[in-house]
N, C-alpha and C positions, 0 to 999 in steps of 0.2 A: 861836840854835843855832851852835854850834861846827863851823868845817871838818871834814867826816867823809875819814877817811884808812882806808884798806881794810886798810891794811897795819900798822896801829895796832891793831887791832881786839883780835888774838890775845893781845898783848902790856896792853892794858887790860884784859882778861877775867883773863886769869894775876896779875894786880897786885891785883882786887879779889875774886876768886872760888876757890874752894877745892874748890866740888863734892863735900867732905864728905860731907854728907849724901844725895847721890845714890845710889841701887843700882848697884852697877858693872855688873852684867850692862846695866839700861836704859841708861845713860852709857855704854857702849862703841858699843851698837849705834846710836841716835841720837845722840850728841855730834857727829859730822862735818854729820847734815843738819841738826839746827838749826843751829850757826853757821854753815851755808852760807846757810839760809834768812834768817837774822838779817842777814846781809852782806847779803844780794839788797834787804832792807826797808828798810837802814840808806840804802843808795844811792839808793831811792827817794823816801824822806823829805828825804834831804840834797837833790834838786831840788826840793823844794818842793810834792812830790805827794803826797795822803793816800791812804794805801791800807787793804785791808782782808785779814784773813788768814781763808782758810777751811782751817779744820782738824778732822778728829774728833774727839768729847771723847776727855779721852787724850791726844791725843796730842801736847803740847806746848807751847800755844798762850804760855801765862804766860811759861815759860820761855824762849821765841823773844821774844815783847817786852821781856822784863828784857836779854836780850843785845842787841838791837837798841838799847835806849834806853842801855845803857852805853859801846855802842860810838861813839853817839853825842855823848855827852857829856853828854847832855841831864837837865836837873833835870825830873822827869817827872812826873804826876799820872796816874795809875791810878785810873780811875772802876770800879767792881763794879755790880752788881744788888742784894748781899745784904751785909749786916754779916757774915756768917761768911766770904765768898767776901773781903772784905777782911784780915779778921784772916788765913785761909789763905796769901792771897799774900805779906804780911810774913812769914810765918813759910817758907816757900817760898824766898824769898829770903834770908833769916839763916840759917834752917837745914839746908834743902837744898842750896842751890847755895852757902851760904857766903861771901855776900858782906859785905866791911865797909862797905860805903857806908851812912849811917845814914838810916832810913826812919821814917816818921810812918804813923799808921792814925787816921784820922777818919770816925767815922758819928755817928748821931743819940744812941748812947750813951754819946761822948763828951765829959767835962765843958766846960763853957767854956771854965775856963783852961787846957786844953792841946789846944782848936782854933789851932794855929799852923799856919798856912800860907806862911809867907814867910821861914823858917829857911832859909836858900839851903846850909846846910851838910848839911839833910836833900834826899838827891836823890830819894828818892821818897817822894810820900804815896801812901796806899792810899785810898780814900774811895767811901761808894758816892755814886749818882748825886746823889739827894735832900737828899743832907748837903750834897755842894758846891754845886747849885743854891741851896739856901735861903742858904749863905753870900754864894754871888755877888749875888744878889737884896740881900739885906743891903747891899751893899759892902764885905763883912769880908774879901773875897780878889778879888785881881788874875789875869787869868790871864797877861797879862804875867810875872807870878815865877816861870811855865812854861815849859820848851823844848820838853815834847812831851806832848801828853794821849791816851790808851789809853784805848777805848771798848772795854771784856769784856764779851763776852755782844750785839756790837752790832746785834745782829737785833731786839732791843727796844725801837729806835731809833720808835715810831710812838707817833700819838696826839701827848696831853703827855704823855708820858714824860720822863724827867729831861734825857735825854740827846737826844733833840728841841730842847728848850729851852736845854740850855746851847750847841748849837752855833751859832748867830747870833752868839752873841761869839766865838766861837773864831774864825769867818769876819772879824771886824770886826778881831779880832786878830792873825788871819795863824799861828795857831798850829796846828804840823802835828799832823795828825792821824791815831790807828794801830787800825783794828778787829779785835776775835776774835771768830768765832763758827765753829759747827762746821757752821754752814746759815742765809748772811743771809736765807732766802726761799723759796718754793716754787716762785714764775714768776720769770719774767723783771720783771714790773711789781712784785713786791714786792719785789724787790732792788733795783728804782732808786726806790722810794718810801724804803727804810732809808737806801741812800747819797744822797740829797737831803737825809734827816733829819737828816744827820750832817759832812755834807758829805765825806764818802770818794769818791774820784773812780776809784778801781778794787778789786776782787776779787782776789788770788792764789790759788791752787790748788795749795799743794806737796804734794809727796805724799812720806810715810814710810812705809818697808815695815810691815807690822805682822801678825805671825801669824792664821792664818785663823779665821773662825769661825762657829759654824752658828746657821741660825736656824731655831723649833722652833714651831710650832702646835699647839695643843691644842685642838680641837674638840670640848666636854666636851655628851654627852648632858643633855637634861632629865630628873632621876628622877621615878616614879610621882607621887609627891606635887605635885614641881613643875608636871610636864603637868597635871594635876586644876586644882591652884591655879589656873593660868593660865586654863583653858578654861573651871571652872568657877565663877571667883572674879573676878578681872582683868578680863576679857577683858565678863563679866557685869557686873559695876559699870561697866566704861568705857562701857559703850553706853547704861545706865540715865544717868551723869552728862551725855552727849551729847546725850539724849532732853530729859535737863531744861533744857539750854543751847539747847537748837529751837524749843522750848516760851517759853522766855523770848526768841524772836525774834533769835538769834544767826547770823550765816551761820556755820556750821562746815561743815567735810570731811566728806563722806561715810564715812571710817574712823574708829573708835571712839578710836585712837589717834593723835593728832597729832605733826606734827614739832615742831621746834623754830623753825621757821623761820614755820611754821603757827601757831604758839605766841604770836610775834613780833607776827605781822600781827592775830588776833585781839585782843591785849592793848592795839596801838595804837587798831583798830575801837573797843573800849568805852571808852577813855578819852579818846576824840572826841566820847563820846555824851553830850547833857545831863542834868546831875541832876535823873530823875525817882524815884518810889519803884520804876519798874519795872526803872532801870537800878540803880540801888541791888542790888536781888536779883540783877540780871545777874552785877554784882560780884563777889559773892557766889558764886554757881553757879558763877563762871571761877575764881575765887579755890582752891573744892573741888576744883575740875576739874587745876588744877595741880597743888596738893599729892598727889592720887590720882597722878598721870602719876609724881613724883619720887619716893614710895612704891613704883610696879613697877619704876624703873628701878632701885632700891635692892636690894629684894627676889629681882630675876631676877639684876642682875647683880654686885652686890656683898657681901651676907651676909646670913641669917636674923636675926644679930644686929643689924647696922646698922639693918635695918628695923625690930626691935622697939625702940631706941633712938628711932628716927626716931617712934613711933607715942607712945611714952612724952612725949617734948616738944611734940608736938601736945597731948597732954592737961595737958600743965606749962602751954603757951602761952594754952587755953583763947579762942583769937579764935571770931569764928562761925563762920569757915570749917571750922576745927580742930575745933570740935565737930559740925558736920555730915557730916563725913567719918568722924568716930568712930561716928557715932550710924548711920551702916549698916550693920547686921546681917553683910554679904558682909565689910566690912573687918573687923569684930571677926572673924569666923573666919579670917581670913587672919593677922591677931595670934595667934591661938591654933596655925595650921599651923606659922609662923616659929618660936612657940615651943618647940612639941614636937618639931620637925625640926635643930633649931638647928646639930649638931654635922654635918649631912648633906648641908649644901650643895657642889653639884658641884667648886665651886671650892676650897672649902675642903679636899675631902679630898686634891684631886690637889696642890695645894698643899705638905699633910706629904708625901705621898709623894714629890714630888720634893726636898725639902729633907734626906727622909731618905736620899736617896743620894749629895744633896750629902754629908752627916755622916758618912754611911759611908764615902768617899773621904778625908775629909780635907776638903773645899775649901771654898770662902766663896762668898756669893751677898747679891745688893741684892735687894729685893723691892718690887715701886714700888704704891702703891695710891691711889686716886681719894680714900677716904675716910677720915676717922682712925679712926669704931669700926670700919670691918671689920681693920683695922689693929691694933688693942687687941683685939681680941677673937681672932684670928689668933695672936698672940702667947702669949694666955691657952692654947689649943688647941693650941700649938707645946712650950707648955711643959709639956705635959701628954704629951706624944709625948717628953719629954727631948729636944728640938731648941731650944738658947738662940739666942735673940734678944736685938737691941735695938732700940728706934724712936726716929726722927727724922724730926719733922716741921716744919712750918714757921708763921705765925699768932702766935697771943698763945701757943702752943706750943714754940715757936721759942728756945734758948737755946744762946747757941755754946759754951759749955762742957757741957753735955749731944750735942751732935753730936759735937765732936773724940774725948769717952769713948765712943761708941757706936763711931765709926770706929776707935778707936785698939784697942776690943775685939775687933772683927772683923780688924785688920790683927795683933794678938797672938795671933789662933787661939782666943781665950776663948770665944767665940760662933761659930754657923753662921753666921747671917745677921744683914743691918740689912735690920729693915721702913720704909719710908719713903714722904712723899708727893712731890711735885714738889719739893721744895726740894732735894734729892737730885741731881734731871736736868741742874740749874746750874753746872757747873764747880766741882764739890766734890770736894777730890781724894781719893779712898779707893783702900786697897790693891787688889792685883791682886786678883780674882774671877773665879771661875771660871762663874757662871752671873749674868745679871740676867736677871729674871723679871717682866714686867708684869701681875700679877691683874690691874688693869683695863685694859680696850684703850684703849689711850692715843687723844686727841682730835685730834693733828696731826701731820703725819710729821715737824717737826722736835723735837715729842716723845720719835719712837719714836728718833730719829737718837740723841739726848743719850742715853738712858738705855743705849743698845746699845756708847755708847763705854768705859761701863765694864769689859767683859771683852775677853779678846784684843788686850792690849795687849805682854804678853812672852811668853806662852805661849796655843797654840789657846784661846777661851772659848767661850760658849755662851750664847744667848739662848733666851727659851722665854717663849710668851705664850697664856693663857688667856684662850680665847674662850668662850660659851656656847653652844651651835649653837639659837641664837632669833635674832631682827630684831634684837633690841635692840641687841645687840655684834655678830652678823653684818655686819650695814648697812654700822655705823661702822669695823668691823676694815677691811674691805674699800674705804673710801673712802681711809680713812690708807693703807693699803696701796699704794692707785695714786698717794696724794701723794708717800709717801716714797721710789715707785720717780720721779717727776718730780725732788724733791729731789736724787736722787742723779744724774741726770742732767742739770742746771743745773749743780749742783756741778762734775760732771768735765768741766766747760770753763773754759778761762782768759776770764775777760770784762775786756774794758778799754773805756774811756769812749771815744762818737762824739764829738770836739774841736769839732767843726761839726756843729749839731743846727736844725734847724727846727721850730718847732711839734710837732707829738704824736714826733716821731722817736727810737725809743726809745734809750738810755742804752748798750745793749751792740751787738756785735759779737764774733764768736769771732773768737781770736786765729787 
């Protein structure tokens, strides 16, 4: 990496950036903060220290990273978790920032002939972690061709994630690392693990002023039909299935509804049993019970439509456990209930009311769902209410072009809301929205913080959570709420490494 001269940074930025695509209001309010943070980060990196930046979603982490890299004159490998982000970051570089420096995108979808890593005139290479690690393992690329590596969403560096696998080679080559995240972790131990897995030595917590956000929680009462289905259907069936497992000599907790942790233990116990006619029967009964629990969760916290689709899937698959569950008269009655009251699920009706208010005020919204079937059904339901929406999914349904078209429709005001699964939680650049609505209760504090970052950037924003007033939603909601508070408290501290540590001494002390 070339010598860093802070006095030259502004000249370098002026030479290579026009910032023509940046919204004047946002650039005017945040330019000074972004440049200041970039200079501070570049200074740390120039001293051979690897640093992470913790900044809320939508705070400008990617812009800061690009400004940092250009101030250092570094040929930069910018790694992201998804193909969508690689395309988006290149677009931000060229269109929003008006950068004149050549760049390239390389993902799993890039044709072999265009996977060029070593063209030194291309100052930015945007790639998914998986695509780069594959090339590195095949010796198609060397880290020595870069001056800086950026780990976008570096809190993902756990287990066998690509960032974790790439880091040992980074340490060997001595290439500086910059990590970006809304939150590296919910505890000091989690943060320590992520930093060890990326070789990042400290985390800065820059502050950028943002408009206020309101956080609203709607605890939705069960309808009479839902209460009846819960007490006379799901509970009765659950007790029967648990008794069947006990008769097959499985040690199962007293309650009829097992937690995820208890299910894990039971599954482990059953897997350890020798194969006998009795254990074969036990495994079928346990598979049936697990199918029941998932259906119960979808029925109560998702939508009646999603539950109906789930039941249809069981009928199509025709596995022994599927047939056993469908053969239960109570389960068939629950399917009939879901079909009859399809449009009356408390979450569906509340969603429609909230989005009608957004449409009436000319606002924009993003709604997060845990499952695609509920999102698809809600789109049809909202369409009947004259509320126009688009969907953005991950996995097999993910198309970068379709995602961008949906986001552009929201930006242009052609639709009121984007309905999305978790793919939009991670670093996607969407326009300013007035409401972020979590239809499904988030499963982690980091997910809650990420989704909330899409509102309250340039004007006051609103976050809403739909929580069914039932243990299935309530317990998770309060657990995640507590975790979010811990993450916020930890993130409010500037963390620096302890240079001389012995044994299990924590990496961090408060600055």
